[in-house]
C-alpha positions in Angstrom: 9.9 56.2 5.0 8.9 59.6 3.9 10.3 60.9 0.5 12.7 63.2 2.4 14.0 60.4 4.6 14.4 58.1 1.6 16.3 60.8 -0.3 18.6 61.4 2.7 19.2 57.7 3.1 20.0 57.3 -0.6 22.4 60.3 -0.6 24.3 58.8 2.4 24.5 55.3 0.7 25.6 56.8 -2.6 28.4 58.8 -0.9 29.6 55.6 0.9 29.4 53.6 -2.3 31.4 56.1 -4.3 33.9 57.4 -1.8 34.5 54.6 0.9 33.7 51.2 -0.5 36.5 49.6 -2.5 35.5 47.8 -5.7 37.3 44.7 -6.8 36.6 45.5 -10.5 38.9 48.5 -10.3 41.7 47.0 -8.2 40.3 47.9 -4.8 39.9 51.6 -5.6 36.7 53.5 -4.9 34.9 55.0 -7.9 35.9 58.5 -6.7 39.6 57.4 -6.7 39.3 56.0 -10.1 37.6 59.0 -11.8 40.0 61.9 -12.0 37.5 64.6 -13.0 34.7 64.0 -10.5 33.9 67.7 -10.0 34.0 68.6 -13.7 36.7 71.2 -13.1 38.9 70.0 -16.0 36.7 70.2 -19.1 
């Protein structure tokens, strides 16, 4: 894979991991569901 293809693949995987894949360690939530200030809007 080229560096650009590798970066795009990683970004897709990371989004899936954080937003769509439930984690048993946090009661089946996704990391994005668990963290309430993901975007940093509430400092």
